[in-house]
DRENVO-154386 format. One record per residue (C-alpha): residue number from 1; z, x, y negated. Coordinates in Angstrom, 3 decimals, padded with zeros to 6 digits. Example, Ala and Ser with C-alpha at 12.3 -4.5 7.8 and 13.67 -1.06 7.14 Angstrom:
<pt pos="1" w="007.800" u="012.300" v="004.500"/>
<pt pos="2" w="007.140" u="013.670" v="001.060"/>
REM end
This chain:
<pt pos="1" w="124.374" u="114.637" v="-085.844"/>
<pt pos="2" w="127.289" u="114.755" v="-083.412"/>
<pt pos="3" w="126.577" u="113.851" v="-079.805"/>
<pt pos="4" w="127.548" u="110.236" v="-079.047"/>
<pt pos="5" w="130.489" u="109.748" v="-076.760"/>
<pt pos="6" w="129.997" u="108.031" v="-073.446"/>
<pt pos="7" w="130.623" u="104.317" v="-073.604"/>
<pt pos="8" w="131.329" u="102.054" v="-076.517"/>
<pt pos="9" w="133.618" u="104.090" v="-078.730"/>
<pt pos="10" w="135.394" u="103.803" v="-082.011"/>
<pt pos="11" w="135.193" u="106.721" v="-084.413"/>
<pt pos="12" w="138.483" u="108.506" v="-084.642"/>
<pt pos="13" w="139.992" u="110.245" v="-087.629"/>
<pt pos="14" w="137.869" u="112.985" v="-089.088"/>
<pt pos="15" w="138.981" u="116.562" v="-089.479"/>
<pt pos="16" w="139.305" u="117.468" v="-093.140"/>
<pt pos="17" w="135.869" u="117.383" v="-094.657"/>
<pt pos="18" w="134.186" u="117.094" v="-091.309"/>
<pt pos="19" w="132.388" u="114.413" v="-089.351"/>
<pt pos="20" w="134.161" u="112.115" v="-086.976"/>
<pt pos="21" w="134.384" u="113.420" v="-083.438"/>
<pt pos="22" w="132.739" u="110.433" v="-081.762"/>
<pt pos="23" w="129.930" u="107.982" v="-082.418"/>
<pt pos="24" w="129.554" u="104.307" v="-081.679"/>
<pt pos="25" w="127.092" u="103.911" v="-078.837"/>
<pt pos="26" w="126.030" u="100.468" v="-080.033"/>
<pt pos="27" w="124.847" u="102.001" v="-083.304"/>
<pt pos="28" w="122.767" u="104.530" v="-081.365"/>
<pt pos="29" w="121.295" u="101.719" v="-079.267"/>
<pt pos="30" w="120.353" u="099.788" v="-082.412"/>
<pt pos="31" w="118.800" u="102.933" v="-083.857"/>
<pt pos="32" w="116.867" u="103.436" v="-080.625"/>
<pt pos="33" w="115.529" u="099.887" v="-080.876"/>
<pt pos="34" w="114.528" u="100.564" v="-084.487"/>
<pt pos="35" w="112.635" u="103.672" v="-083.371"/>
<pt pos="36" w="110.685" u="101.617" v="-080.836"/>
<pt pos="37" w="109.949" u="099.067" v="-083.550"/>
<pt pos="38" w="108.656" u="101.813" v="-085.845"/>
<pt pos="39" w="106.328" u="103.052" v="-083.105"/>
<pt pos="40" w="105.035" u="099.522" v="-082.499"/>
<pt pos="41" w="104.360" u="098.833" v="-086.180"/>
<pt pos="42" w="102.651" u="102.180" v="-086.744"/>
<pt pos="43" w="100.416" u="101.991" v="-083.674"/>
<pt pos="44" w="099.320" u="098.377" v="-084.140"/>
<pt pos="45" w="096.340" u="097.818" v="-086.471"/>
<pt pos="46" w="097.145" u="097.565" v="-090.197"/>
<pt pos="47" w="096.010" u="093.928" v="-090.198"/>
<pt pos="48" w="096.598" u="092.670" v="-086.647"/>
<pt pos="49" w="095.490" u="089.235" v="-085.483"/>
<pt pos="50" w="096.432" u="086.817" v="-082.717"/>
<pt pos="51" w="099.510" u="087.619" v="-080.636"/>
<pt pos="52" w="099.737" u="091.093" v="-082.148"/>
<pt pos="53" w="100.090" u="089.537" v="-085.602"/>
<pt pos="54" w="103.253" u="087.715" v="-084.481"/>
<pt pos="55" w="104.776" u="090.948" v="-083.154"/>
<pt pos="56" w="103.788" u="092.874" v="-086.274"/>
<pt pos="57" w="105.075" u="090.135" v="-088.606"/>
<pt pos="58" w="108.481" u="090.073" v="-086.908"/>
<pt pos="59" w="108.886" u="093.855" v="-086.984"/>
<pt pos="60" w="107.054" u="095.031" v="-090.118"/>
<pt pos="61" w="109.491" u="095.991" v="-092.840"/>
<pt pos="62" w="112.497" u="094.875" v="-090.818"/>
<pt pos="63" w="112.716" u="097.906" v="-088.516"/>
<pt pos="64" w="112.466" u="100.327" v="-091.456"/>
<pt pos="65" w="115.250" u="098.378" v="-093.165"/>
<pt pos="66" w="117.351" u="098.570" v="-089.984"/>
<pt pos="67" w="116.833" u="102.330" v="-089.948"/>
<pt pos="68" w="117.967" u="102.581" v="-093.573"/>
<pt pos="69" w="121.040" u="100.427" v="-093.052"/>
<pt pos="70" w="122.027" u="102.451" v="-089.979"/>
<pt pos="71" w="121.555" u="105.591" v="-092.066"/>
<pt pos="72" w="124.294" u="104.252" v="-094.313"/>
<pt pos="73" w="126.484" u="103.651" v="-091.264"/>
<pt pos="74" w="125.873" u="107.226" v="-090.113"/>
<pt pos="75" w="126.849" u="108.543" v="-093.534"/>
<pt pos="76" w="130.130" u="106.629" v="-093.324"/>
<pt pos="77" w="130.844" u="107.741" v="-089.752"/>
<pt pos="78" w="130.105" u="111.368" v="-090.581"/>
<pt pos="79" w="132.451" u="111.275" v="-093.559"/>
<pt pos="80" w="135.579" u="109.967" v="-091.909"/>
<pt pos="81" w="134.659" u="106.495" v="-090.708"/>
<pt pos="82" w="137.526" u="104.201" v="-091.657"/>
<pt pos="83" w="139.384" u="107.140" v="-093.274"/>
<pt pos="84" w="137.134" u="108.745" v="-095.921"/>
<pt pos="85" w="138.135" u="112.273" v="-096.959"/>
<pt pos="86" w="139.785" u="113.051" v="-100.279"/>
<pt pos="87" w="140.066" u="116.034" v="-102.574"/>
<pt pos="88" w="138.291" u="119.202" v="-101.523"/>
<pt pos="89" w="137.358" u="117.599" v="-098.220"/>
<pt pos="90" w="135.399" u="114.955" v="-100.149"/>
<pt pos="91" w="133.648" u="117.704" v="-102.118"/>
<pt pos="92" w="132.717" u="119.371" v="-098.834"/>
<pt pos="93" w="131.448" u="116.087" v="-097.395"/>
<pt pos="94" w="129.302" u="115.473" v="-100.469"/>
<pt pos="95" w="127.929" u="118.997" v="-100.365"/>
<pt pos="96" w="127.051" u="118.699" v="-096.686"/>
<pt pos="97" w="125.352" u="115.351" v="-097.292"/>
<pt pos="98" w="123.367" u="116.800" v="-100.197"/>
<pt pos="99" w="122.173" u="119.677" v="-098.002"/>
<pt pos="100" w="121.228" u="117.200" v="-095.270"/>
<pt pos="101" w="119.234" u="115.274" v="-097.878"/>
<pt pos="102" w="117.331" u="118.391" v="-098.919"/>
<pt pos="103" w="116.550" u="119.312" v="-095.308"/>
<pt pos="104" w="115.358" u="115.805" v="-094.408"/>
<pt pos="105" w="113.146" u="115.725" v="-097.499"/>
<pt pos="106" w="111.747" u="119.118" v="-096.535"/>
<pt pos="107" w="110.960" u="117.967" v="-093.003"/>
<pt pos="108" w="109.196" u="114.922" v="-094.428"/>
<pt pos="109" w="107.079" u="117.008" v="-096.802"/>
<pt pos="110" w="106.230" u="119.388" v="-093.976"/>
<pt pos="111" w="105.103" u="116.463" v="-091.815"/>
<pt pos="112" w="102.942" u="115.308" v="-094.718"/>
<pt pos="113" w="100.616" u="118.235" v="-094.032"/>
<pt pos="114" w="099.707" u="116.844" v="-090.594"/>
<pt pos="115" w="097.180" u="114.345" v="-091.998"/>
<pt pos="116" w="098.958" u="111.575" v="-090.128"/>
<pt pos="117" w="098.151" u="107.877" v="-090.363"/>
<pt pos="118" w="101.858" u="107.081" v="-090.793"/>
<pt pos="119" w="103.520" u="106.362" v="-094.144"/>
<pt pos="120" w="106.221" u="109.004" v="-093.721"/>
<pt pos="121" w="109.645" u="107.683" v="-094.625"/>
<pt pos="122" w="111.634" u="110.935" v="-094.473"/>
<pt pos="123" w="111.188" u="112.108" v="-098.099"/>
<pt pos="124" w="112.477" u="108.726" v="-099.259"/>
<pt pos="125" w="115.379" u="108.984" v="-096.811"/>
<pt pos="126" w="116.252" u="112.419" v="-098.088"/>
<pt pos="127" w="116.529" u="111.162" v="-101.654"/>
<pt pos="128" w="118.494" u="108.139" v="-100.438"/>
<pt pos="129" w="120.999" u="110.504" v="-098.827"/>
<pt pos="130" w="121.199" u="112.521" v="-102.040"/>
<pt pos="131" w="121.981" u="109.405" v="-104.086"/>
<pt pos="132" w="124.565" u="108.374" v="-101.479"/>
<pt pos="133" w="126.652" u="111.518" v="-102.026"/>
<pt pos="134" w="128.352" u="110.255" v="-105.229"/>
<pt pos="135" w="129.083" u="106.931" v="-103.515"/>
<pt pos="136" w="131.193" u="108.353" v="-100.677"/>
<pt pos="137" w="134.540" u="107.682" v="-102.319"/>
<pt pos="138" w="133.822" u="104.094" v="-103.349"/>
<pt pos="139" w="135.581" u="101.129" v="-101.784"/>
<pt pos="140" w="133.850" u="098.455" v="-099.742"/>
<pt pos="141" w="133.849" u="095.803" v="-102.471"/>
<pt pos="142" w="132.374" u="098.208" v="-104.996"/>
<pt pos="143" w="129.684" u="099.217" v="-102.517"/>
<pt pos="144" w="128.785" u="095.573" v="-101.885"/>
<pt pos="145" w="128.510" u="094.908" v="-105.620"/>
<pt pos="146" w="126.279" u="097.961" v="-105.989"/>
<pt pos="147" w="124.156" u="096.762" v="-103.075"/>
<pt pos="148" w="123.434" u="093.496" v="-104.880"/>
<pt pos="149" w="122.761" u="095.311" v="-108.164"/>
<pt pos="150" w="120.269" u="097.705" v="-106.560"/>
<pt pos="151" w="118.659" u="094.894" v="-104.540"/>
<pt pos="152" w="117.984" u="092.900" v="-107.721"/>
<pt pos="153" w="117.629" u="095.474" v="-110.502"/>
<pt pos="154" w="115.713" u="097.999" v="-108.406"/>
<pt pos="155" w="112.695" u="095.738" v="-107.782"/>
<pt pos="156" w="112.670" u="094.653" v="-111.440"/>
<pt pos="157" w="112.559" u="098.299" v="-112.526"/>
<pt pos="158" w="109.845" u="098.916" v="-109.926"/>
<pt pos="159" w="107.626" u="096.229" v="-111.422"/>
<pt pos="160" w="108.325" u="097.308" v="-115.003"/>
<pt pos="161" w="107.247" u="100.867" v="-114.207"/>
<pt pos="162" w="104.101" u="099.669" v="-112.461"/>
<pt pos="163" w="103.211" u="097.433" v="-115.391"/>
<pt pos="164" w="103.999" u="100.108" v="-117.973"/>
<pt pos="165" w="102.111" u="102.887" v="-116.190"/>
<pt pos="166" w="098.924" u="101.211" v="-114.947"/>
<pt pos="167" w="097.044" u="104.528" v="-114.843"/>
<pt pos="168" w="099.654" u="106.239" v="-112.690"/>
<pt pos="169" w="097.843" u="108.513" v="-110.196"/>
<pt pos="170" w="097.692" u="107.144" v="-106.658"/>
<pt pos="171" w="097.402" u="109.603" v="-103.780"/>
<pt pos="172" w="095.896" u="108.505" v="-100.485"/>
<pt pos="173" w="097.479" u="111.455" v="-098.665"/>
<pt pos="174" w="101.133" u="111.796" v="-097.753"/>
<pt pos="175" w="103.209" u="114.044" v="-099.995"/>
<pt pos="176" w="103.395" u="117.728" v="-099.064"/>
<pt pos="177" w="105.296" u="120.562" v="-100.733"/>
<pt pos="178" w="102.159" u="121.466" v="-102.667"/>
<pt pos="179" w="101.349" u="117.937" v="-103.814"/>
<pt pos="180" w="104.944" u="117.240" v="-104.850"/>
<pt pos="181" w="105.129" u="120.531" v="-106.773"/>
<pt pos="182" w="101.790" u="119.898" v="-108.501"/>
<pt pos="183" w="102.775" u="116.385" v="-109.628"/>
<pt pos="184" w="106.600" u="116.327" v="-109.837"/>
<pt pos="185" w="106.762" u="113.363" v="-112.216"/>
<pt pos="186" w="104.496" u="111.207" v="-110.080"/>
<pt pos="187" w="106.332" u="112.333" v="-106.935"/>
<pt pos="188" w="109.751" u="111.350" v="-108.275"/>
<pt pos="189" w="108.468" u="108.057" v="-109.677"/>
<pt pos="190" w="106.842" u="107.263" v="-106.349"/>
<pt pos="191" w="109.979" u="108.164" v="-104.425"/>
<pt pos="192" w="112.306" u="106.199" v="-106.680"/>
<pt pos="193" w="110.276" u="103.124" v="-107.600"/>
<pt pos="194" w="106.600" u="102.809" v="-106.695"/>
<pt pos="195" w="106.147" u="104.302" v="-103.220"/>
<pt pos="196" w="106.103" u="102.680" v="-099.800"/>
<pt pos="197" w="109.906" u="102.784" v="-099.493"/>
<pt pos="198" w="111.189" u="102.874" v="-103.108"/>
<pt pos="199" w="114.598" u="104.489" v="-103.169"/>
<pt pos="200" w="116.304" u="102.537" v="-105.962"/>
<pt pos="201" w="115.871" u="099.113" v="-104.315"/>
<pt pos="202" w="116.588" u="100.679" v="-100.921"/>
<pt pos="203" w="119.955" u="102.073" v="-102.003"/>
<pt pos="204" w="121.125" u="098.544" v="-101.173"/>
<pt pos="205" w="120.671" u="099.294" v="-097.457"/>
<pt pos="206" w="122.681" u="102.499" v="-097.741"/>
<pt pos="207" w="125.523" u="100.756" v="-099.590"/>
<pt pos="208" w="125.750" u="097.942" v="-097.042"/>
<pt pos="209" w="125.520" u="100.440" v="-094.186"/>
<pt pos="210" w="128.380" u="102.473" v="-095.638"/>
<pt pos="211" w="130.486" u="099.323" v="-095.812"/>
<pt pos="212" w="129.728" u="098.559" v="-092.166"/>
<pt pos="213" w="130.493" u="102.148" v="-091.184"/>
<pt pos="214" w="133.990" u="101.793" v="-092.649"/>
<pt pos="215" w="134.733" u="098.816" v="-090.368"/>
<pt pos="216" w="136.152" u="098.805" v="-086.846"/>
<pt pos="217" w="132.860" u="098.703" v="-084.961"/>
<pt pos="218" w="134.712" u="098.426" v="-081.656"/>
<pt pos="219" w="135.996" u="094.996" v="-082.660"/>
<pt pos="220" w="134.230" u="091.966" v="-081.210"/>
<pt pos="221" w="135.297" u="089.974" v="-084.262"/>
<pt pos="222" w="133.594" u="092.482" v="-086.553"/>
<pt pos="223" w="130.446" u="092.439" v="-084.424"/>
<pt pos="224" w="130.376" u="088.640" v="-084.394"/>
<pt pos="225" w="130.933" u="088.554" v="-088.159"/>
<pt pos="226" w="128.012" u="090.940" v="-088.688"/>
<pt pos="227" w="125.791" u="088.763" v="-086.503"/>
<pt pos="228" w="126.807" u="085.533" v="-088.225"/>
<pt pos="229" w="126.723" u="086.849" v="-091.780"/>
<pt pos="230" w="123.431" u="088.622" v="-091.182"/>
<pt pos="231" w="121.770" u="085.557" v="-089.710"/>
<pt pos="232" w="123.055" u="083.377" v="-092.556"/>
<pt pos="233" w="121.784" u="085.829" v="-095.178"/>
<pt pos="234" w="118.389" u="086.131" v="-093.497"/>
<pt pos="235" w="117.897" u="082.369" v="-093.268"/>
<pt pos="236" w="119.219" u="081.604" v="-096.753"/>
<pt pos="237" w="117.007" u="084.195" v="-098.458"/>
<pt pos="238" w="113.984" u="082.891" v="-096.577"/>
<pt pos="239" w="114.799" u="079.378" v="-097.788"/>
<pt pos="240" w="115.238" u="080.625" v="-101.360"/>
<pt pos="241" w="111.773" u="082.203" v="-101.256"/>
<pt pos="242" w="110.235" u="079.029" v="-099.826"/>
<pt pos="243" w="111.865" u="076.899" v="-102.527"/>
<pt pos="244" w="110.915" u="079.243" v="-105.367"/>
<pt pos="245" w="107.297" u="079.506" v="-104.284"/>
<pt pos="246" w="106.919" u="075.836" v="-103.337"/>
<pt pos="247" w="108.907" u="073.076" v="-105.084"/>
<pt pos="248" w="109.858" u="075.270" v="-108.053"/>
<pt pos="249" w="106.223" u="076.185" v="-108.592"/>
<pt pos="250" w="106.200" u="079.938" v="-108.121"/>
<pt pos="251" w="103.003" u="080.037" v="-106.078"/>
<pt pos="252" w="101.146" u="078.107" v="-108.736"/>
<pt pos="253" w="102.368" u="080.572" v="-111.360"/>
<pt pos="254" w="101.220" u="083.511" v="-109.209"/>
<pt pos="255" w="097.769" u="081.992" v="-108.724"/>
<pt pos="256" w="097.354" u="081.184" v="-112.412"/>
<pt pos="257" w="098.551" u="084.605" v="-113.588"/>
<pt pos="258" w="096.442" u="086.562" v="-111.097"/>
<pt pos="259" w="092.854" u="085.289" v="-111.419"/>
<pt pos="260" w="091.426" u="088.579" v="-110.134"/>
<pt pos="261" w="092.781" u="087.797" v="-106.661"/>
<pt pos="262" w="091.367" u="084.924" v="-104.643"/>
<pt pos="263" w="093.376" u="082.764" v="-102.250"/>
<pt pos="264" w="092.646" u="085.008" v="-099.263"/>
<pt pos="265" w="093.767" u="088.145" v="-101.083"/>
<pt pos="266" w="097.000" u="086.517" v="-102.200"/>
<pt pos="267" w="097.620" u="085.401" v="-098.623"/>
<pt pos="268" w="097.069" u="088.974" v="-097.438"/>
<pt pos="269" w="099.868" u="090.116" v="-099.739"/>
<pt pos="270" w="102.140" u="087.328" v="-098.499"/>
<pt pos="271" w="101.471" u="088.203" v="-094.842"/>
<pt pos="272" w="100.852" u="091.952" v="-094.810"/>
<pt pos="273" w="102.518" u="092.968" v="-098.055"/>
<pt pos="274" w="099.304" u="094.401" v="-099.464"/>
<pt pos="275" w="095.616" u="093.872" v="-100.114"/>
<pt pos="276" w="092.837" u="096.402" v="-100.628"/>
<pt pos="277" w="092.077" u="094.876" v="-104.028"/>
<pt pos="278" w="095.380" u="095.970" v="-105.567"/>
<pt pos="279" w="097.709" u="098.951" v="-105.244"/>
<pt pos="280" w="101.200" u="097.754" v="-104.448"/>
<pt pos="281" w="102.738" u="094.482" v="-105.575"/>
<pt pos="282" w="100.839" u="092.906" v="-108.504"/>
<pt pos="283" w="102.627" u="092.842" v="-111.859"/>
<pt pos="284" w="100.838" u="089.883" v="-113.440"/>
<pt pos="285" w="103.953" u="087.695" v="-113.307"/>
<pt pos="286" w="107.605" u="088.021" v="-112.412"/>
<pt pos="287" w="107.108" u="085.322" v="-109.787"/>
<pt pos="288" w="105.775" u="088.014" v="-107.434"/>
<pt pos="289" w="109.408" u="089.078" v="-107.050"/>
<pt pos="290" w="110.098" u="085.761" v="-105.294"/>
<pt pos="291" w="107.879" u="086.520" v="-102.300"/>
<pt pos="292" w="109.205" u="087.602" v="-098.920"/>
<pt pos="293" w="106.676" u="090.002" v="-097.407"/>
<pt pos="294" w="106.758" u="093.358" v="-095.580"/>
<pt pos="295" w="107.106" u="096.513" v="-097.677"/>
<pt pos="296" w="107.117" u="094.652" v="-101.003"/>
<pt pos="297" w="110.772" u="095.529" v="-101.750"/>
<pt pos="298" w="111.329" u="092.348" v="-103.758"/>
<pt pos="299" w="114.943" u="091.153" v="-104.158"/>
<pt pos="300" w="114.336" u="088.413" v="-101.601"/>
<pt pos="301" w="112.782" u="090.865" v="-099.142"/>
<pt pos="302" w="115.580" u="093.426" v="-099.562"/>
<pt pos="303" w="118.359" u="090.859" v="-099.077"/>
<pt pos="304" w="116.524" u="089.156" v="-096.203"/>
<pt pos="305" w="116.088" u="092.426" v="-094.324"/>
<pt pos="306" w="119.708" u="093.362" v="-094.974"/>
<pt pos="307" w="120.493" u="090.115" v="-093.180"/>
<pt pos="308" w="118.176" u="090.738" v="-090.234"/>
<pt pos="309" w="119.527" u="094.284" v="-089.898"/>
<pt pos="310" w="123.134" u="093.092" v="-089.828"/>
<pt pos="311" w="122.261" u="090.392" v="-087.305"/>
<pt pos="312" w="120.522" u="092.834" v="-084.965"/>
<pt pos="313" w="123.347" u="095.338" v="-085.269"/>
<pt pos="314" w="125.989" u="092.694" v="-084.622"/>
<pt pos="315" w="124.137" u="091.395" v="-081.565"/>
<pt pos="316" w="123.761" u="094.901" v="-080.149"/>
<pt pos="317" w="127.422" u="095.740" v="-080.747"/>
<pt pos="318" w="128.407" u="092.563" v="-078.900"/>
<pt pos="319" w="126.103" u="093.180" v="-075.941"/>
<pt pos="320" w="126.458" u="096.913" v="-075.327"/>
<pt pos="321" w="129.946" u="096.794" v="-073.754"/>
<pt pos="322" w="128.657" u="094.323" v="-071.141"/>
<pt pos="323" w="125.429" u="096.156" v="-070.313"/>
<pt pos="324" w="127.051" u="099.386" v="-069.188"/>
<pt pos="325" w="124.778" u="102.263" v="-068.260"/>
<pt pos="326" w="121.591" u="100.295" v="-068.864"/>
<pt pos="327" w="121.767" u="100.986" v="-072.603"/>
<pt pos="328" w="122.280" u="104.739" v="-072.296"/>
<pt pos="329" w="118.574" u="105.657" v="-072.359"/>
<pt pos="330" w="118.194" u="103.747" v="-075.632"/>
<pt pos="331" w="121.363" u="105.349" v="-076.966"/>
<pt pos="332" w="119.996" u="108.777" v="-076.057"/>
<pt pos="333" w="116.806" u="108.073" v="-077.997"/>
<pt pos="334" w="118.834" u="106.664" v="-080.864"/>
<pt pos="335" w="120.938" u="109.823" v="-081.054"/>
<pt pos="336" w="117.893" u="111.977" v="-081.878"/>
<pt pos="337" w="115.604" u="109.753" v="-083.912"/>
<pt pos="338" w="114.830" u="112.483" v="-086.449"/>
<pt pos="339" w="113.292" u="114.572" v="-083.684"/>
<pt pos="340" w="111.506" u="111.660" v="-082.027"/>
<pt pos="341" w="110.254" u="110.140" v="-085.277"/>
<pt pos="342" w="108.863" u="113.529" v="-086.297"/>
<pt pos="343" w="107.122" u="113.797" v="-082.935"/>
<pt pos="344" w="105.698" u="110.303" v="-083.449"/>
<pt pos="345" w="104.292" u="111.301" v="-086.846"/>
<pt pos="346" w="102.599" u="114.346" v="-085.307"/>
<pt pos="347" w="101.197" u="112.287" v="-082.423"/>
<pt pos="348" w="099.744" u="109.775" v="-084.877"/>
<pt pos="349" w="097.879" u="112.647" v="-086.543"/>
<pt pos="350" w="096.024" u="113.481" v="-083.318"/>
<pt pos="351" w="093.219" u="111.772" v="-081.421"/>
<pt pos="352" w="095.519" u="110.882" v="-078.521"/>
<pt pos="353" w="096.239" u="107.367" v="-079.849"/>
<pt pos="354" w="093.546" u="104.927" v="-078.733"/>
<pt pos="355" w="093.147" u="102.238" v="-081.437"/>
<pt pos="356" w="091.416" u="099.995" v="-078.899"/>
<pt pos="357" w="094.440" u="100.070" v="-076.563"/>
<pt pos="358" w="097.499" u="099.918" v="-078.829"/>
<pt pos="359" w="099.836" u="098.500" v="-076.181"/>
<pt pos="360" w="099.096" u="101.410" v="-073.844"/>
<pt pos="361" w="099.617" u="103.907" v="-076.669"/>
<pt pos="362" w="102.936" u="102.301" v="-077.573"/>
<pt pos="363" w="104.134" u="102.266" v="-073.966"/>
<pt pos="364" w="103.276" u="105.928" v="-073.416"/>
<pt pos="365" w="105.067" u="107.083" v="-076.557"/>
<pt pos="366" w="108.177" u="104.996" v="-075.904"/>
<pt pos="367" w="108.460" u="106.103" v="-072.263"/>
<pt pos="368" w="107.942" u="109.773" v="-073.118"/>
<pt pos="369" w="110.432" u="109.639" v="-075.980"/>
<pt pos="370" w="113.144" u="107.986" v="-073.872"/>
<pt pos="371" w="112.624" u="110.367" v="-070.941"/>
<pt pos="372" w="112.768" u="113.362" v="-073.248"/>
<pt pos="373" w="115.902" u="112.061" v="-074.967"/>
<pt pos="374" w="117.723" u="111.381" v="-071.697"/>
<pt pos="375" w="116.865" u="114.777" v="-070.205"/>
<pt pos="376" w="117.514" u="116.737" v="-073.395"/>
<pt pos="377" w="120.799" u="114.999" v="-074.061"/>
<pt pos="378" w="121.988" u="115.672" v="-070.521"/>
<pt pos="379" w="120.962" u="119.332" v="-070.619"/>
<pt pos="380" w="121.565" u="120.323" v="-074.240"/>
<pt pos="381" w="123.234" u="117.563" v="-076.259"/>
<pt pos="382" w="121.998" u="117.078" v="-079.804"/>
<pt pos="383" w="118.293" u="116.667" v="-080.428"/>
<pt pos="384" w="116.468" u="119.808" v="-081.633"/>
<pt pos="385" w="116.187" u="118.824" v="-085.301"/>
<pt pos="386" w="119.585" u="117.145" v="-085.231"/>
<pt pos="387" w="121.142" u="120.398" v="-084.001"/>
<pt pos="388" w="119.541" u="122.353" v="-086.837"/>
<pt pos="389" w="120.831" u="119.898" v="-089.431"/>
<pt pos="390" w="124.287" u="119.773" v="-087.852"/>
<pt pos="391" w="124.522" u="123.561" v="-087.800"/>
<pt pos="392" w="123.385" u="123.964" v="-091.394"/>
<pt pos="393" w="125.555" u="121.200" v="-092.829"/>
<pt pos="394" w="128.572" u="122.269" v="-090.770"/>
<pt pos="395" w="128.195" u="125.818" v="-092.085"/>
<pt pos="396" w="127.908" u="124.582" v="-095.664"/>
<pt pos="397" w="130.873" u="122.230" v="-095.281"/>
<pt pos="398" w="133.056" u="125.071" v="-094.027"/>
<pt pos="399" w="131.850" u="127.312" v="-096.840"/>
<pt pos="400" w="132.957" u="124.748" v="-099.424"/>
<pt pos="401" w="136.294" u="124.122" v="-097.713"/>
<pt pos="402" w="137.303" u="127.729" v="-097.148"/>
<pt pos="403" w="135.379" u="129.577" v="-099.836"/>
<pt pos="404" w="133.821" u="131.979" v="-097.357"/>
<pt pos="405" w="131.193" u="131.863" v="-094.635"/>
<pt pos="406" w="132.312" u="130.839" v="-091.132"/>
<pt pos="407" w="132.810" u="133.664" v="-088.674"/>
<pt pos="408" w="130.013" u="133.992" v="-086.101"/>
<pt pos="409" w="130.835" u="132.747" v="-082.591"/>
<pt pos="410" w="131.848" u="135.275" v="-079.904"/>
<pt pos="411" w="128.926" u="136.975" v="-078.194"/>
<pt pos="412" w="129.740" u="135.481" v="-074.801"/>
<pt pos="413" w="129.583" u="131.830" v="-075.913"/>
<pt pos="414" w="125.913" u="131.526" v="-075.074"/>
<pt pos="415" w="126.198" u="133.233" v="-071.713"/>
<pt pos="416" w="127.474" u="130.236" v="-069.793"/>
REM end
């Protein structure tokens, strides 16, 4: 990804087929906050209690959604911002995005071999990026309509597949190259519909993010609108879920249709999004799609977390111009989240994380990540993995635009 400009900047016009020359620092700050949230959720116990439960409940599912929505913003910013490319430049942008998708998926599958305790999101992200390539030329209204369609139809398809394939193999391990190659049908079904971050429902985040990325993110009015609209959507979807499960009778229907689960197990799904007695969201009744719970990817959950993501982003965009240099460490971390997230996955595969002292483990990781990001950004620029992806996609973009490989840089460029 391109290095963020200093300060709160607006993306300028893109060179033909290329990414915009600057990034919005507020977006990097929001992405940095999402990274911290991911670390917190992954380090805390799977079923926390007491004060930790409140923290986990607020963050679980919402930070991953924020990451996905910001991914859509990044796609828009890297493909012209408010001025999307056309013609051959659009073909080059789509090709570069497709290559980025393949590389991100590959990194995710490689990390799967680390035997980590983290549900790795990168393979899902890679496929999300691949599906985003055909959407680059769509207008904002069309993208918003598609977001609603995917948010509603995606979860329905997810439940239909689960109900129609009850004997679908379930793997306890994360996907690796070998596992994906050995079970390609299961891998694709998991990625698209039945996994931890099912791509088809999650395309909604990408579509909304692309709409946001086409806006003037330097405008206070835009930031305030994102905050207000996001908060309204989050509250209204929560109320819809409460009404459907309560006065409308949805909870009674769930209980009656799912006799194999007792009250405590159903509550576990409502709070944690899962229970050991069942794999994924139960399919005994369509009323399960009315719940709002982490990682369930129901229509209500998708739309609610779109709202919380927009609200957080809007608040950050409003605050960053007034906070000055204090946000730069977070922006530095947010500019290289692929590198830092990958490091987090590897750390979680080691014995260095003390499950008895989660707060200490979280603090150490966050401090180390921010220090590394600040120092690396000052000395080098792009994060290590970000530089690899930027180099590869830039090369491929130029190849598509010109029809021949870019000339190598002069020998003396690296001598200074």
